[in-house]
N, C-alpha and C positions, 0 to 999 in steps of 0.2 A: 252411311257412316255411323258407327257407334260413338256417341258423344257422352263423356262423363261430365255431368253438370257441376261437379266439384273442381274440375280442372281450372287452374288459374292462368292468367296472362299478365305479364308486367305492363302491357299496353293494350288497350282496347280502342280501336278506331271504329266509329259508326258512320255508315252512309245511309241517309234517309232519302227516299224517293217517293214522291206523291204519285200514286197510281193513276195513269191516264189523265194527267192533271187538267188539261184544257177541257177534255170531254167531261171529266168529273165535275168541274166547276159549272159547266152548262147544265148537267143533270141536277146539281145542287140548287141552282137558281131558277131552273125551269123543271120542276119536279115531274111533269108529265113525261119527260124524256128518260126518266130513270129506267135502266135496264134495256134501253133501246140501242140499236147500232148507230151511235152518233159519230159523225165525221166532222171535225172542225177544220176549216181551211177555205181556200179560194176555190170556187167552182167554175172559173173561166177555163178557157182552152188550155192554159198552162198552170192552172191551180194545183196546189199540192196539199196533202193532208198534214196539218200541223199537229193534230191529235186525234186519236181514235179510241172509243170506249172499248172495254173488253168484249162487249157484245158484238162490236164491229170487227174486232180482231179475230173472233171465232170464225169469220168468213175469210180471213187472210189479209184483211186491210191493216195498214200500219202507218205510222207517221213517216213523212218524207216520200210517200208514194204519190204518183200523179192522181189527182182526185178522180179523173175519169176512170182510171183503173180500179180504184177503191169502190166507186159506185157500181161498176160492173160486177165486182166480186160480191158485194153485199146484196145487190138487187134492189127491188122496189121498196124494201123496208128501210133503206138508208135514210138517215136524218142528217142533212148537210146544213151546218150552221157557220156563219161568218165569225171570224175571231173577234173577241172583245178584249183588247189588250189591257185597258184600264181595270177591268174586273179581275183579270188574272193577276195583275200586279198587286192589287189591294189584298186579294186572298193570299197570295204568296207572302206578302209582308206580315199578314196576321199569323200564318202558319209558322214562319221563322221567329216571330215574337214568342210563340209557345215553345219552340225548340230552344230558344236562348234561356228560357227559365230553367231548363234542364242542363244545358251546356252553354255557358255565356259566350264562348268563342266558337264560331262556326265558319266554315269555308263554303260559301254558296257557289254552286256551279251554274245554276240557271234558276228560272222561276220555281222549279219543282224538285231540286235535289241539292243536298249539301253534305259536307263531312263535319264531324265533331269528334272530340276526344274527351269524353266526360271525366272530370277530375275524380269523381267519386268511384270510378271503376278501376283506378290504378291498382294493379295487383288483385283485382276482383276475379270472381269465378264465372264460368259459363252461365250458371244460374243467375248471378248478379246482372250480367249483361242482358240476359233474356228478360229479367224483371224490369230493367231500365227501359228496354224497348217496349214492353207491354204497357208500362205507365205512360210513356211518351205518346204512343199511338192512341191510347184511350183519351188522353187530354186533347189531342188534335181532333179526334172523332167527336168528342163532347162539345168542344168550343168552336170548331169550324164546320164539322159535318162531313169531313172527307176521309177516305182511307189512305193509309201510308204503309209502305214496306220498309223494313229496317234490316240492315245487315251489319254484322260485327266481325272484325278480324284484327290481327295485330298490325295491319297497315292499310293504307287507302285501297290498294289493289284488291286485296281479299275482301274488304268491306263492301266495295262497289259490286263485285261479282256476287257476293252473298246476297245483297239486296235484290239483285236481278233474279236470283234463285228463289227469293222469298215471295216474289210477285205471284198473284195479286194479293195485297192486303195481308202480308205475313211477316214472319221474323225468321232470320237465319243467323245463327251464331257459330262461327267456325273456330274451334279451339286450336291452339298452336300445334298440338300433336297431329292434327288432321289436315293442316293447311296444304302441305305439299301433295298429299293424295287428292285433295279436293281440286287443287290448281292444275296439276299435271295431266289430268284426264281430259281437260277442256280443250277445244280447238284453239290453235295458236292465235287466231283472229280475236279471241276474247281478251287477249292481253292488251292492256291499255297502251296505245302507241303503235300497234301493228295494224296498218291500214291495208287497202287492197293491193297496192304496189309491193310493199314489203311482204305481205302475206303470200303473194304470187311467187316472189323470189324464194321464199322459204319452202313453198310447196314444191318447187322444182328440185329442191334438195331432199325431198322426202320428209320435210318437217311438217307434220300435220297437227300435233298437239303442243301444248305449252311444255309438257314433259320432254318432247323431242327437242324443242328449242333449248331448254335448260341443259340438255345433254351435249349440246354442241361445244366444241372447243372455242375459247375466246377469240382465237385468230379467225375461225370460220364466221363467227358473229360479226366481227369487224369487216371482213371481206364482203359480207352480204348487206349489212345495215350501216356500215360506216363507223368511224372511231368516236363520233360524238354521241349518237343515240344508241348504238348497238350495245355497248357495255351496260348502260343504264337499264335497258330492256332485259338484258340477260340476268341482271340482279333480280328484277321483278319476277322473272320466270322461276328463279330459285327461291322465291318467297322472301327475299330481302327487300324490305320497303320501309325505310326510315324517314320518309318525307313527312315534315310536320304539318299539322292542321293549322292554317293561318287565315285570317280574314283576307278575302280576295279583293285585290284592287280592281276597279272597274276597267274593263277592256277599252282601249282607245280605238281599236280597229278589229275587224274580223275578216279572215281571208281563207282561201283554199286554193291549192295549186297541185298540178300533176305534171310529172315528167314522162314523156312518151318514148317508147322503145324505137319508134321510127319518126324522124323529123316530119313536121307538118309543112307542106310546101305549097298549099293552095288555100284560097279564102274559104271555100265551103268547109274544109277540114278544120280550119282555125275557128270559124264561127261555131261549129259543133263543140269544139273544146272549150271555148269561152262560155257557152251555154251550160256545159257540164260543171265548170268551175263556179259559175254564178249560182247554180242550184246547190252545190255543196256548201258554199259559203252562206247561202240563204238559210239552209237548215240550221246552221249554227246561230245565225242572226235571230231567227224565230225562237230557237231554244233558249237564247239569252234574253228574250223579251225586248229586243231592241229594233229600232229602225235606223236607216242610214240616209245621209244626204249626199255623200261623196262616194263615187265608184271608181276604183283603180284597177286597171288592167296591167298585168306584168307579163312580159314576154322575154324568155331567155333564148337567144339565137344559138345556132350550132357552134359558133365560135366562143360561146359562153358569155358574151356581152349581154347586158340586160337593157330592155326598153320598157319604159312605163308611160302610160297615158292615163289621165284622170278627167273626170267631169263632175261638177257639183250641180245638183238639181235645186230648183227653187224651194222645195220642201222635202223633208225626210220621208222615206217610204219603206214599208216592209213588204211591198208587193213584188213577187218574183218577176213578173212580166215587166214591170217598170224598171227594176234594177238590171235585168238582163238586157233590155233595150238600151239602157244607158251604157252598159259595157260594150255592146256591139257597135255603138256609135263611134267609139274611139279606137277600135282595133286597127292594126296596120297590116297591109297586104303582104304576105310572105314573098310574093313575086317581086316586091319592091325592097323589102328589108332583109330577105334571106330566110332560109329554113328555120323553123321554130321547134325547139326541143322541150320547152317548159311553158305552160300557160297557167297564170294565176289570176284570180279576181278577188279584190278586197273591198270591204265597205268601211268607211270612216265617217266622221261627223255623226257619231251615234247618239241616239236618244231613246228614251223609253217609248215603246209602242203606244200610240194614243188610240182612242176609240176609233174604230172604222167609221168613215163618213157614211151615215145611213142613207144619205140621199146624194150620191155622187153626181147626179145630173141636175141638181137644184139650181146651179148657176144659169141653166138655160131659162129659168123662170125668174131671174133677177136676184137670186140668192147667192150664197157662197158656201163652199165647203172648206174646212181647215184640217190640218193634220195629214199624216200619211194615209194613203188609200190602200186598203186591203181588199182584194177581189172578193166580191159577194156573189152568191149563187145567181145563175142566169135563169131566164124564163124556162119553165118546163118541168120543175120538180119542187113540190112542196115538202115540208119536213115530215109529213105523214106518208110520203111516198106516192101520193096521188098527183097526177098531172095538175100543175097550177102555175100561174104567172107569179114570179117572185117580185115583180115590180109592175105596178099598174099606172100608166100615164094617162092623163085626161086632158082634152083640149081646153077645158075651162081653167087650167093652171093649178089644179089641186096637186098635193104632194104625192110622191111615190111612197109605197109601203113595201119595201123588200122583205123577204123572209128573214126572220131573225132580228128585225129591228125592235128595239125597246120603245114601247109606247105607253101612254097613260090616258085614262078616261075618267071624268069626274064621278061617274056612277059605278065603275067597275074596278078602278085602281090601276096598278101597274101590270103590264102584260107584254107580250111579244107577238110579232106577226107570224102566224103559222102558215099563211098562204093567201092567195087571192087571184082574182082574174074576172074578166067580164063585168067590171064595174062593182065588184065586191071585194072586201078584205076580211079575213078571219083572224081574230086575235085571241090568244090563250091568256087569260088573266090569272097570273100566279107569280109568286116570288119564293125565295128560300123559306120564308116563314109560313106560307099559306098551305103548303102541300099541293097536290095536283089541282089545277083550277079548271074553270069552265071556259069553253070556247064560245065566242060571240061573233057573229058575222054582221058586218055593216055594209050598207050601200055607200059607195064613195062618190063625191066627197062627204066626209063626216066631220063637221066643223069641230066637234068636241074631242075628237081623237087627235092627240098631239105626240110629237117625239118626246122621249123621256130620257133621263140620265140612266145609263146602264147600271150604275152603282146602286140604284134603287132596288134592283132585283135581289141584292144581297140582304136587304132589310136589316142593315146594321147602322149604327151611328157613325157616319163617315165624314163628319165635318172637317176633320184634319186631312183626310185623303183628298177631299174636294179643294181644300185650300192649297194643297200641293199642285193640283192640276190647274 
């Protein structure tokens, strides 16, 4: 697309997206991982990828993918790290503090992305928007140490798609004169609000691109997508997007649901549908940086009546396996309640994801673990790709040291467990401020090796953040 840098727009909306945020934070705080194929997430049987570095994406791995599949794609070079929610939250807050200096009102979508409508760009040119993005990205890089991609357009839809096009670590400014050409060539699924079900319905009509969708008659749109959402999506497809940028109220619940073309009539089919809905909602939960204490299952029967069942757990969790199991406990048998046409799973009682319990089995030795549990890697894979035990248990009652755990030693400082086994544990001593550090192997038990606050890996003054926790 030929872009005239002097072209102006009455309105410039920005979408900023921190590139591969979870993996980038791991690389920032653990410099040895820089440039490695990092996979962040649970490594259990049902573990999913919460974030993947661009080196991992080059193998085809991506977020929301089952971890076992991602590890197969990447191979022995895969670096699997457990999520560290408190670290991501603190880095996210600092990133958006920088963004607010440039645009005081922002609409955050998750830990790593937000909209803004900079006042200084009203009536500005393409060159002005590009310079704004350059200055913002430079400030984030200098103060935080992370890459960011920025997209600009006349509305949220164009801005978000533009930031996707700018990845990784780039800028895309779409002028008003080029918006329709830019938008209409894209697959219709790229339109915000078109999901798998509506996308399939449109595909059956021969609608493949956003341009195809924009060309439909309003009556056709309503017949396919309904009178509520159809017209709104049709306007977006035509490049009409007047939605304001506003501070986002914190979500009270997160859910996902699907309507099935054929009614579900047996328990195995229903359990599969519940697992799918739980996973879809879980992706949104993790993206939002939240954990949930209450799980709600929604079933719409063939007669259109709705049944809901819920369960509240003793503690909030962000673990897919825990949440799915809770949902499965309250499902109702279709043989008893009748055929099911819609299945939904929702999470409520939300709170910020807390640091994963580094020693989930510590209670067996008389200790306790608090906060939600996020699945950590199992025995058999170190972060270097070499076979290693990620947790070493000893009959003498010494602590476990799972891969990815933050630890500290009086002689070596802050570090993280790189792997272990056969009575040994290897720790890489490094933080954001040190650059790549040296690895030290200890025979366990090592009395001077202790668990550490993951926030220490940032090497920032974080008294205020710790006070919140």
